N, C-alpha and C positions, 0 to 999 in steps of 0.2 A: 751652300758653302759653309753652313753653320758647323758641320762636323769637321771640316778642314780647319776652320778657325779654332775650334776647341782643341784639336790635336796639336796644332801649331803652338797654341798657348801653353798646353801641358808640357810639350817638348822644351820650350824655352824656359819655363819655370823649373823643370828638372835640371836643365843645364846650369842655371844659376845656383841651385841648391848644391849641385856637385862641385861647382867652382868654389864655393865657400867651404865645403867640407874638406876638399883636397888641398887648397892653397892656404887656407886659414889666414886671411889678411887681418892686420891689426891697425891701430891708429898710427903706427910708425911706418907702415908699409907704403912704399912708393909704387903706385899701380898705373899702368898704361892701358887704356882701352883703344885698340886699333879698330877703326871703322865706326867709332862711336857716333850715335845720333839720338835725337829726341824722338819719341814716338809721335806719329801724326795724330792730329785731332785732339791733342792734349792728353792722350791716354798714358798713364804712368804705370810703372812696375814691371814692364817686360824687358827693359834695358838695364844693363849694369849701372849706368850712371844715375838712373832714377832712384834706386833703392840703396845705393852705396852710402854708408854712414860718414866716412871720412873724406869728404869731397875735396878738402884742401890738399890732400895727398894724392888726388886722382888727376891723371893727365888724359887728354882725349886728342886723338889724331884722326883726321879724315881728309880725303882728297878733295871733298866738296866744301867750298867756302860757305855755301848756304847752310850745310849741316853744322859747321863750326859756329856760324853766327847764331843759329838756333840754340846751340848748347850755351853759348855766352849769355843769351837772353834769359834762359831758364835757370842756369846754374853758374852764376858769375864766379863762384869759388873754384871751379874746375879750371886747370891750366890747359889751354887748347892750342892746337897748331894745325895748319893746313900742310899736309905732307903726303908723300907716296909711301905706302907700306913696304915697298921694295927698297926704299932708301931713307931709313929713319934718321932724323937729325940729332941723335943723342950718342954719347960715348958708350963704350963697352960696359955691360952690366950696370947700367944706370938705374934700372928699375928692379924692384924686388919681384914683381909679378907682371906678366904680360897677359892680357885678356883679349881674345879676338873671336867674335861670334859670326860665322858665316860670311867671311870676307875673302878668304884665300881662293875660293872658287871663282871670284870675280876679277882677279888681277890680270888674267890673260893666260898666256902660254905656260907650259910646264917650266920653262926657263924662268919666267917671272915668279912663278910659285916657289921655285927653289930660292930665288933672291929674297922673297918675303920671309920664308922659313929661316933662312940664314940670318936675316936682320933681327928676327924675333929672338933667336938663340944668342945673337951677339949682344943685344942691348938688355936682355932680360936674364935675371938669375933663375927665374922659374916662368913657366908659360902654360896657358890653358887655351888651346886653339880648336875651334869647332868648324865642321863643314858637313853638308849633307852627304849621306852615303850614296855613291853612284849607283849602287845596285838595289836601292829601295824601289819598289815597283810604282811609286808615284813621285813625279818630279815637282818639287814645291814651287820653283820659280815659274815654270810653264803651266803648272797645274794640269798636267796630262799624265795618264796612267801608262806604264810599261815602256815608255819611249826610251828610257835610259838603258833598257836591255838590248837596244839596237847597237850594232857595231860602231866603234869610233865615235865621231861627233854627229852621227845621223840624227840624234835627238834634237840638235840645234836646227837642222834642216826642217824637221817636222814643226818645230816651234816657230819657224819663219812662215809656215803656212797658216797655223792657227795656234794661239796660246793666250794665256790670261794676262790682261793689262791691269796691273795693280793700281794704276792711277784712275783709270776709267771704271774699274771694278766690274769688268766683263771680258768675255773672250773676244779677241780681235784677229783679223787676218793680216798677214804680211808684216808681222813684227820682227825686229832684229834683236838678237841677244848677244851682242858682241862682248867678248871677254869671259863668258861663262864657260868654265872648264871643270866639270865635276870630277871628284877623286874617289878612288877605292881605298880600303884600309891598307892594302899593300903599298899604294902610292903615298899615302900619308906617312907610313913607316919609313919610306925612302926619304921623304922630305924632312922628317924629324926622327933620325935613326936612333937617338938615345932616349926617345920618349916611349911612354906606354900609350898605346892606341886603344881607347875605350870605345866600345860599340854600344851606344845608348839606344834603348828602344822603349816606346810606350805602346807599340802595337806588336805584331807577331814577328817583324823583321826590324833590325836596327835601322833607324832612319837618320841617325847622326853619328859621326865619327869625331872623337875628341883626342887630340894629342896633348898629353900632360907630361911635363918633364922639367929638368933642371936640378936644383940642389935639394928639393924637397924629397922626403922618403915616402914612397908609395907602397 
């Protein structure tokens, strides 16, 4: 798994670099991190909240109270809230920048994904939203090759037979992956119609899709 870990690290590192390059946050920018969490085992630097300089202007939202409690423990300056990404508790255009890394594929059906996208564009003046590319030949959640090339949601049925357990750090039988709904670039464009969809790659095929849009000039 060392190669997978290295590729995952490089992909996340490049996404963060691109986020700063495109959105250009400053000390006055009010930023919301949707799905924010602290890295396990005390590892720092792979999450936006770890390296972000202006933490007093940073907000974090997660559906898990456990993740929110962990953020409070590590970064008490960050404003946190337990909430659903499909129903954000802030008024229109409250944030200068919305950041969300690999969350939208976990909220469930395409209808819920539309709600999340709509909420992001409602509360944010600008947004940077990433998700794994459905057509990349290796599925990062299941850690299985080529299964996403199967029709429909057949990749989930394969994952129920065998897939990688990130907690136990080994492959297990009979796991459920409720809510996982991978997206293509066309689907991301439908969800974020006014956005530019960037296909980021560190290998030979783009492994990540990024919707970047709002008031900023790209």
